[in-house]
C-alpha positions in Angstrom: 0.0 0.0 0.0 2.7 2.5 0.9 4.3 2.5 -2.5 0.9 3.5 -4.1 0.6 6.8 -2.2 2.2 10.2 -2.7 5.1 10.8 -0.3 3.1 13.5 1.5 0.3 11.2 2.5 0.0 9.8 6.0 -0.8 6.1 6.1 -3.2 4.9 8.8 -1.6 2.4 11.1 2.0 3.5 10.2 2.2 6.7 12.1 4.7 7.4 14.8 3.3 10.6 16.4 6.6 11.3 18.2 8.6 11.7 15.0 8.5 14.3 12.2 6.0 13.4 9.6 4.9 14.7 6.2 1.5 16.3 6.1 -1.5 15.7 3.9 -3.8 18.5 2.7 -7.3 18.1 1.2 -8.4 20.9 -1.2 -12.1 21.3 -0.2 -14.4 20.9 -3.2 -11.5 20.4 -5.5 -9.3 23.6 -5.2 -10.8 25.7 -2.4 -12.6 29.0 -3.1 -10.1 30.7 -5.4 -10.8 28.4 -8.3 -14.0 26.8 -9.8 -15.0 23.7 -7.8 -15.4 20.1 -8.9 -13.9 20.7 -12.4 -11.1 18.7 -14.0 -9.1 21.9 -14.3 -9.3 22.5 -10.5 -8.4 18.9 -9.7 -5.3 19.3 -12.0 -4.4 22.5 -10.2 -4.5 20.8 -6.8 -2.5 17.8 -8.1 0.2 20.2 -9.4 0.4 21.7 -5.9 0.8 18.2 -4.5 -2.4 18.4 -2.5 -5.4 16.2 -2.8 -8.7 17.5 -4.3 -12.1 16.5 -3.1 -14.8 15.5 -5.6 -18.5 15.7 -4.7 -20.4 12.9 -6.4 -23.9 13.0 -7.8 -25.7 11.0 -10.4 -27.4 12.2 -13.6 -30.9 11.3 -14.7 -29.5 8.6 -17.0 -27.3 7.1 -14.4 -23.8 8.7 -14.8 -21.7 9.7 -11.8 -20.5 13.3 -12.1 -18.6 15.8 -9.9 -20.9 18.5 -8.5 -21.6 19.7 -4.9 -24.9 21.5 -4.7 -28.5 20.2 -4.8 -29.4 22.8 -7.4 -27.7 25.1 -10.0 -28.3 28.5 -8.4 -24.9 29.2 -7.0 -22.5 27.8 -9.6 -24.1 27.4 -13.1 -24.1 30.6 -15.3 -25.8 29.6 -18.5 -29.3 28.5 -17.3 -32.4 30.6 -17.2 -33.4 31.4 -13.6 -36.5 29.1 -13.6 -34.3 26.1 -14.4 -31.6 26.8 -11.8 -33.8 25.2 -9.1 -33.2 21.9 -10.8 -30.5 19.4 -9.8 -28.1 17.0 -11.4 -30.6 14.1 -11.0 -33.1 15.9 -13.2 -30.8 16.2 -16.2 -29.2 13.8 -18.6 -25.4 13.6 -19.0 -25.7 15.4 -22.4 -27.6 18.2 -20.7 -25.1 18.4 -17.8 -22.2 18.7 -20.2 -23.7 21.9 -21.5 -23.6 23.6 -18.1 -20.9 26.3 -17.6 -19.5 26.2 -14.1 -16.3 28.2 -14.2 -17.2 31.9 -14.5 -18.8 32.2 -11.1 -15.2 32.3 -9.8 -14.1 34.8 -12.5 -14.1 35.5 -16.2 -10.7 33.8 -16.6 -12.4 30.4 -15.8 -15.2 30.8 -18.3 -16.0 27.5 -20.1 -15.2 25.0 -17.5 -17.6 22.1 -17.4 -18.9 19.4 -15.0 -16.7 16.3 -15.4 -17.8 12.7 -15.2 -16.0 10.7 -12.5 -14.8 8.3 -15.2 -13.1 11.2 -17.0 -11.3 12.2 -13.7 -10.2 8.6 -13.2 -8.8 8.5 -16.7 -6.6 11.5 -15.8 -5.5 9.7 -12.6 -4.7 6.3 -14.2 -0.9 5.8 -14.4 -0.3 8.6 -11.9 -0.4 6.9 -8.4 0.6 10.2 -6.8 -2.8 11.7 -7.9 -5.3 11.0 -5.0 -8.9 12.0 -4.8 -11.4 12.3 -1.9 -14.8 11.0 -3.0 -17.5 12.9 -1.0 -20.7 10.9 -1.4 -23.8 13.0 -2.1 -26.1 10.9 -4.3 -24.7 7.7 -5.9 -25.1 4.0 -6.0 -22.3 2.2 -4.2 -22.2 -0.8 -6.5 -21.9 1.5 -9.5 -19.0 3.4 -7.9 -17.3 0.1 -7.0 -17.6 -1.0 -10.7 -16.1 2.3 -11.9 -13.2 2.1 -9.3 -12.5 -1.5 -10.4 -12.5 -0.5 -14.1 -9.9 2.2 -13.6 -8.0 0.4 -10.7 -8.5 3.4 -8.4 -9.1 1.6 -5.1 -5.7 2.8 -3.7 -6.0 6.4 -5.1 -9.4 7.3 -3.6 -10.5 8.2 -0.1 -14.2 7.3 0.4 -15.7 10.3 2.3 -19.0 10.8 4.0 -20.7 11.9 7.3 -22.5 8.5 7.5 -20.5 5.9 9.4 -22.8 3.1 8.2 -22.1 4.0 4.6 -18.3 3.7 5.3 -18.9 0.2 6.8 -20.9 -0.8 3.7 -18.2 0.6 1.5 -15.4 -1.2 3.2 -17.1 -4.5 2.7 -17.0 -3.9 -1.0 -13.6 -2.2 -1.3 -11.6 -3.2 1.9 -8.3 -1.8 0.6 -9.8 1.7 0.2 -9.1 4.4 2.7 -12.0 6.3 4.2 -12.9 9.6 5.9 -15.8 10.3 8.2 -16.5 14.0 8.6 -18.3 15.6 11.5 -19.6 19.1 12.1 -21.8 20.9 14.5 -21.6 22.1 18.1 -19.2 20.4 20.6 -22.1 18.6 22.2 -23.1 17.2 18.7 -19.5 16.2 18.1 -19.3 14.4 21.4 -22.4 12.5 20.6 -21.1 11.7 17.1 -17.8 10.4 18.5 -19.7 8.3 21.1 -21.6 6.6 18.3 -18.5 5.7 16.2 -16.7 4.6 19.4 -19.6 2.3 20.2 -19.0 0.8 16.7 -15.3 0.5 17.5 -14.5 3.1 14.7 -15.1 0.3 12.2 -13.8 1.0 8.7 -12.6 4.5 9.5 -9.1 5.5 8.5 -9.5 9.3 8.7 -11.8 11.4 10.8 -12.4 15.0 10.1 -13.7 17.6 12.5 -15.0 21.0 11.4 -13.3 23.7 13.5 -14.7 27.2 13.9 -12.0 29.8 14.5 -12.6 32.7 16.9 -10.2 35.1 18.7 -6.7 33.6 18.2 -5.3 35.8 21.0 -7.6 34.1 23.5 -7.0 31.0 25.6 -9.9 29.3 23.8 -9.7 30.2 20.1 -11.5 27.2 18.7 -14.9 25.5 18.7 -14.8 22.7 19.6 -12.5 23.4 22.5 -8.8 22.7 22.8 -9.5 20.1 25.4 -11.9 18.3 23.0 -9.4 18.5 20.2 -6.6 17.1 22.3 -8.8 14.3 23.7 -10.0 13.4 20.3 -6.5 13.4 18.8 -5.3 11.0 21.5 -8.2 8.6 21.0 -7.9 8.6 17.2 -4.2 8.0 17.4 -4.7 5.1 19.7 -6.8 3.5 16.9 -4.3 4.4 14.2 -6.8 6.9 12.7 -5.7 10.1 11.0 -7.1 13.2 12.7 -8.0 15.8 10.1 -9.3 19.4 10.8 -11.3 21.6 8.5 -10.9 25.2 9.8 -14.2 26.4 8.4 -13.9 29.5 6.1 -10.6 30.4 7.8 -7.7 31.9 5.9 -5.6 33.0 8.9 -2.3 31.1 8.9 -2.0 31.4 12.7 -5.1 29.2 13.1 -3.5 26.4 11.2 -0.2 26.8 13.1 -2.1 26.5 16.4 -3.9 23.4 15.2 -0.5 21.9 14.1 0.8 22.6 17.6 -2.2 20.6 18.9 -1.1 17.6 16.9 -3.6 17.7 14.0 -2.4 15.2 11.4 -4.1 16.6 8.3 -6.1 19.6 7.0 -9.0 20.1 4.7 -9.1 23.7 3.6 -10.6 26.2 1.3 -7.2 27.8 1.1 -4.8 25.0 0.0 -2.0 27.3 -1.2 -1.8 29.2 2.1 -2.2 26.0 4.1 0.6 24.3 2.2 2.9 27.3 2.8 2.0 27.4 6.6 2.6 23.6 7.0 6.0 23.8 5.3 7.1 26.7 7.4 5.9 24.9 10.6 7.8 21.8 9.6 11.0 23.8 8.8 10.9 25.5 12.1 10.4 22.2 14.0 13.2 20.5 12.2 15.8 23.2 13.2 
């Protein structure tokens, strides 16, 4: 397994948390908020930076898995009349989806970018084991996804991603060699309850766990929600199970927040600002190695 992953990736079960490690970064929705999301161009941009894009998966009316986040077209699609923007991927055929323009909402320089099929993304990954992809499950058939992964031999290049622990358990029965990420958001009370549930299931099938972190006053003793105490306790528990602890500092572009989380022992980031995050992590590692 180790030889199949990019050198910056942290392998569950092979961590020594007392030694210096490389650090893995997930580009939320493909490339963060500076580029169009869920397009082949944004995935390629992330791979060039040596971070891993996230693809959100939905299924067209005629049964093709494509990369698109939202339930409707209001926010991202530019070339539909307003009355049709309330529709979603599942209401259109692949031919209709291919006509949608999804780049210009991030700037005129991105005009013309389209919604890719997952198969077309896998085709760009095949033969490039360093190209990894998070698969955030929105609306797809698991068996159809398994068949596609097997067709392109992508089991070791994809991280199955969802907030539904049962879905991870179902997935791992189908593709046991795949890595997986369970993400959790909400208040600290909700996070405690969520962790209790996966603890009762012995963290079955989970190789990464992501916690959404809201950033407040970084000069205060308690700059994060959930609290530092919760983050440290969760870090230790996950490490005892060989699970990667990933944080998503929600809508945060302040490097100090990422540095503080690194000091707390976070293993990995998901971020809307991958370039800044990569720079911050590298500077942190350089300082620590001196």
